[in-house]
C-alpha positions in Angstrom: -276.7 -45.2 4.8 -277.1 -44.0 1.3 -273.9 -42.7 -0.3 -273.2 -40.8 -3.4 -271.7 -43.2 -6.1 -268.3 -42.3 -7.6 -269.7 -42.1 -11.1 -271.8 -39.1 -10.1 -268.7 -37.3 -9.1 -267.3 -37.9 -12.5 -270.2 -36.2 -14.4 -268.8 -32.9 -13.4 -265.4 -33.7 -15.0 -263.6 -32.4 -11.8 -260.4 -34.1 -11.3 -260.0 -35.4 -7.8 -256.8 -33.5 -7.3 -258.8 -30.2 -7.6 -261.8 -31.0 -5.3 -261.3 -29.4 -1.8 -265.0 -28.8 -0.7 -268.6 -29.9 -1.2 -269.7 -26.5 -2.5 -269.8 -27.8 -6.2 -272.0 -30.8 -5.4 -274.7 -29.1 -3.3 -276.5 -27.3 -6.0 -276.6 -30.1 -8.8 -277.5 -32.8 -6.3 -281.2 -32.6 -7.4 -280.1 -32.5 -11.0 -278.1 -35.7 -10.5 -281.0 -37.6 -9.1 -283.3 -36.4 -11.7 -281.1 -37.4 -14.4 -280.6 -40.8 -13.0 -284.4 -41.4 -12.5 -286.0 -44.3 -14.5 -289.0 -42.4 -15.6 -289.1 -39.2 -17.8 -292.0 -36.9 -18.5 -293.1 -36.1 -22.0 -295.1 -33.0 -21.3 -293.8 -29.8 -19.7 -296.5 -29.8 -17.2 -295.6 -33.3 -16.0 -291.9 -32.4 -16.0 -292.5 -29.5 -13.7 -294.6 -31.7 -11.3 -292.0 -34.4 -11.2 -289.1 -31.9 -10.7 -290.7 -30.8 -7.4 -291.2 -34.5 -6.6 -287.7 -35.3 -7.4 -286.6 -32.4 -5.2 -288.3 -33.8 -2.2 -287.0 -37.2 -2.9 -283.4 -35.8 -2.9 -284.0 -34.2 0.4 -285.2 -37.5 2.0 -282.6 -39.8 0.2 -279.5 -37.6 0.7 -279.2 -35.8 3.8 -276.4 -33.4 4.5 -274.8 -35.6 7.0 -274.8 -38.5 4.5 -273.2 -36.4 1.7 -270.5 -34.9 4.0 -269.7 -38.3 5.4 -269.5 -39.8 1.9 -267.4 -37.0 0.6 -265.1 -37.0 3.6 -264.5 -40.8 3.1 -263.8 -40.4 -0.6 -261.5 -37.3 0.0 -259.5 -39.4 2.6 -259.1 -42.3 0.2 -257.8 -40.0 -2.5 -255.7 -37.6 -0.1 -252.5 -39.5 -0.5 -252.5 -38.6 -4.2 -253.1 -34.9 -3.5 -250.3 -34.4 -1.3 -246.5 -34.6 -2.0 -246.2 -37.8 0.0 -244.1 -40.4 -1.9 -246.3 -43.2 -0.8 -249.7 -44.4 -1.8 -251.7 -46.3 1.0 -253.7 -49.4 0.9 -255.9 -51.3 3.3 -256.5 -55.0 3.4 -259.5 -57.0 4.7 -257.3 -59.8 5.7 -256.5 -59.5 9.5 -253.6 -62.0 9.1 -251.9 -59.6 6.7 -252.4 -56.3 8.6 -254.4 -55.0 11.4 -257.3 -52.7 10.9 -255.6 -49.7 12.4 -252.5 -50.0 10.0 -252.2 -49.4 6.3 -249.6 -50.7 3.7 -247.5 -48.0 2.0 -245.8 -48.3 -1.5 -243.7 -45.8 -3.3 -245.7 -44.1 -6.0 -242.7 -44.2 -8.3 -243.9 -47.6 -9.4 -247.2 -46.5 -10.8 -248.4 -44.2 -13.4 -250.2 -41.4 -11.5 -253.4 -41.2 -13.6 -254.0 -44.9 -13.5 -253.0 -44.9 -9.8 -255.7 -42.5 -9.0 -258.6 -44.1 -10.9 -257.5 -47.8 -10.5 -255.1 -48.2 -7.4 -255.8 -51.8 -6.8 -255.5 -52.9 -10.5 -252.1 -51.0 -10.5 -250.7 -53.1 -7.6 -252.1 -56.4 -9.1 -250.4 -55.4 -12.3 -246.9 -55.1 -10.9 -244.6 -57.6 -12.6 -243.3 -60.2 -10.3 -240.6 -61.2 -12.9 -238.8 -58.9 -15.2 -236.2 -56.3 -14.5 -235.7 -52.7 -13.8 -232.6 -50.3 -13.7 -231.1 -48.1 -11.1 -228.8 -45.3 -12.3 -226.9 -42.8 -10.0 -224.6 -40.1 -11.0 -223.0 -37.2 -9.2 -219.6 -35.5 -8.3 -217.7 -37.6 -10.9 -219.2 -40.9 -9.5 -221.2 -43.1 -11.7 -223.1 -46.4 -10.9 -225.7 -48.2 -12.7 -227.2 -51.7 -12.3 -230.1 -53.7 -14.0 -231.8 -55.7 -11.4 -234.2 -58.7 -11.8 -237.4 -58.6 -9.9 -237.0 -62.0 -8.7 -234.6 -62.2 -6.0 -231.9 -64.8 -5.2 -232.9 -67.7 -2.8 -229.9 -67.5 -0.6 -230.2 -68.2 3.0 -231.3 -65.0 4.8 -228.2 -63.2 6.0 -229.2 -60.5 8.6 -225.6 -59.1 8.4 -225.8 -58.6 4.6 -229.3 -57.9 3.3 -228.1 -57.0 -0.1 -227.0 -60.6 -0.8 -230.5 -61.4 -2.2 -230.6 -58.6 -4.6 -230.5 -60.2 -8.1 -228.1 -57.9 -10.2 -228.0 -58.9 -13.8 -225.6 -56.2 -15.1 -223.8 -53.4 -13.3 -221.0 -50.8 -13.9 -219.2 -48.1 -12.1 -217.0 -45.2 -13.3 -215.1 -42.5 -11.5 -213.4 -39.4 -12.8 -211.9 -36.3 -11.0 -214.4 -33.7 -11.9 -214.9 -31.7 -8.7 -212.3 -29.7 -6.7 -211.6 -31.0 -3.4 -213.8 -29.7 -0.5 -215.4 -27.2 -3.0 -218.2 -29.3 -4.9 -219.8 -28.5 -8.2 -218.8 -29.6 -11.6 -216.1 -27.6 -13.4 -218.3 -26.7 -16.2 -220.7 -25.3 -13.6 -217.9 -23.2 -12.3 -217.0 -22.0 -15.7 -220.5 -20.9 -16.3 -220.7 -19.1 -13.1 -217.4 -17.5 -12.7 -215.7 -17.8 -16.1 -213.3 -20.2 -17.5 -210.2 -20.7 -15.4 -206.8 -21.5 -16.9 -205.3 -23.6 -14.2 -203.9 -27.2 -14.7 -206.6 -28.7 -12.4 -209.5 -27.0 -14.2 -208.1 -28.3 -17.5 -208.0 -31.8 -16.1 -211.5 -31.6 -14.6 -212.9 -30.6 -18.0 -211.2 -33.4 -19.8 -212.4 -35.8 -17.2 -215.9 -34.6 -17.7 -216.0 -35.3 -21.3 -214.4 -38.8 -20.7 -217.0 -39.5 -18.1 -219.8 -38.5 -20.4 -218.5 -40.7 -23.3 -218.1 -43.6 -20.9 -221.6 -43.3 -19.6 -223.1 -42.9 -23.0 -221.2 -45.9 -24.6 -222.3 -47.9 -21.7 -226.0 -47.0 -21.9 -226.0 -47.5 -25.7 -224.5 -51.0 -25.1 -227.3 -51.6 -22.7 -230.1 -50.4 -25.0 -231.7 -53.8 -25.3 -232.0 -54.4 -21.5 -233.1 -50.9 -21.0 -236.0 -51.2 -23.4 -237.2 -54.3 -21.4 -237.0 -52.7 -18.0 -240.2 -52.0 -16.2 -239.0 -48.9 -14.5 -235.7 -46.8 -14.7 -235.0 -45.2 -11.4 -232.3 -42.5 -11.4 -230.6 -40.0 -9.0 -228.8 -37.1 -10.9 -228.6 -34.0 -8.8 -227.6 -30.9 -10.8 -228.5 -29.4 -14.1 -226.1 -31.2 -16.3 -226.2 -34.6 -14.6 -229.3 -35.8 -16.1 -228.3 -35.0 -19.6 -225.6 -37.6 -19.3 -228.2 -40.4 -18.9 -231.1 -39.4 -21.0 -232.0 -37.1 -23.8 -228.7 -36.8 -25.6 -228.6 -37.9 -29.4 -229.1 -41.6 -30.0 -229.9 -42.0 -26.3 -231.9 -45.1 -25.5 -233.6 -43.3 -22.8 -235.7 -40.2 -23.7 -236.5 -37.3 -21.4 -240.2 -38.0 -21.7 -240.1 -41.7 -21.0 -242.7 -42.6 -18.5 -240.4 -45.4 -17.0 -237.8 -42.7 -16.1 -238.6 -41.5 -12.5 -236.5 -40.0 -9.8 -235.6 -42.0 -6.7 -237.9 -40.4 -4.0 -235.4 -40.3 -1.2 -231.9 -39.1 -0.5 -229.0 -41.4 -1.4 -225.2 -41.6 -0.7 -222.2 -41.8 -3.0 -223.0 -43.7 -6.3 -221.8 -47.3 -5.8 -223.3 -50.6 -6.6 -224.0 -51.3 -3.0 -225.8 -48.0 -3.0 -227.8 -49.1 -6.0 -228.8 -52.3 -4.1 -229.7 -50.4 -1.0 -232.0 -48.2 -3.1 -233.6 -51.2 -4.8 -234.3 -52.8 -1.4 -235.8 -49.5 -0.2 -238.1 -49.0 -3.3 -239.3 -52.7 -3.2 -240.2 -52.6 0.3 -243.9 -52.5 1.6 -244.1 -50.5 4.8 -246.6 -51.0 7.5 -247.5 -47.6 9.1 -250.4 -45.8 10.7 -253.0 -44.3 8.2 -252.3 -40.6 7.2 -254.4 -38.1 9.2 -255.8 -34.9 7.6 -258.1 -32.3 8.9 -260.8 -32.2 6.5 -262.7 -29.5 8.2 -260.2 -26.7 8.4 -257.8 -25.3 5.9 -254.2 -26.6 5.9 -252.2 -23.7 7.7 -249.0 -25.6 7.8 -247.8 -24.0 4.5 -249.2 -20.5 5.2 -246.4 -17.9 5.4 -245.9 -16.4 8.9 -246.6 -13.1 9.5 -243.7 -10.7 9.7 -242.8 -9.4 13.1 -243.3 -5.8 13.7 -240.0 -4.1 14.0 -239.6 -2.0 17.2 -239.2 1.5 16.3 -236.1 3.4 17.9 -237.5 6.3 19.9 -236.4 9.6 18.3 -234.9 12.1 20.8 -235.2 15.8 19.9 -232.1 17.7 19.4 -232.8 20.2 22.3 -232.9 17.2 24.8 -229.5 16.0 23.4 -227.9 19.1 23.7 -229.2 19.7 27.4 -227.8 16.1 28.2 -224.4 17.0 26.8 -224.2 20.2 28.9 -225.4 18.4 32.0 -222.4 15.8 31.4 -219.8 18.4 30.5 -220.7 21.9 31.6 -217.6 23.3 30.0 -218.9 22.7 26.6 -220.2 25.9 25.1 -222.4 26.0 22.1 
């Protein structure tokens, strides 16, 4: 079966993320084959005759079924990059590694998206076995950070403590009272929303926010050399102001547009060193799962907005009928 080469798709300069149908490729199909032909005509008459010949060759070489099957296969292979899935999926020809009906899932956070789309296998092979990365978590007055080596410890496997093999090179935690109990939200956020409060507790929380910010920034500045050597910096900082504590502030070792700075693609618990280790184990785990299934024929209706239900109209009773009903219930009423 003849299949369209990927280089022909690139001629249109259409990003894979934007291709949803075969319509753009149906009309220029003959042009592609005529451009890739080995022979060219010098005269206009010969060019017209060869154009008809090329068109007939296109019809015999690429049937509609071939094109659709090739396109569906190509679209399935890149569909993982087009959705909001946090994983990128790979297959293997080694039956000892994985069966044919399974795929390997790796978090996209490890890769550059543009390189991942164009060269996925090279991206996986380029992951450093040695080196180090950083995990930073901050929220609700809690802060935890750890610089972790890619090469794990060679301790004896302990099922009851899977965190024992995580190679933590540096770690630090801070905790300050910055949120009101059972209320949540930073004191600065409450001040911006409802105005500045003058209670003793609010004053303490504001001071603790400043102290926590100073402690975090001093720590990161002291880790500037290690952070510059990290392959990835994973962070979890819910809220508007929490990210400014770790990146983008004056003289910060981490900039907001640093390509190594990526969010942790799953929910986490309270920031602690053990939670940083747990996140690291989850991020570095390669999952074996079923291949993603997509309906390439029909449009995705899962995200379509449901139609609003029609409201049942209350029947309107004329005033004459209401008056007659009242008189029947109480004949003594006179209007």
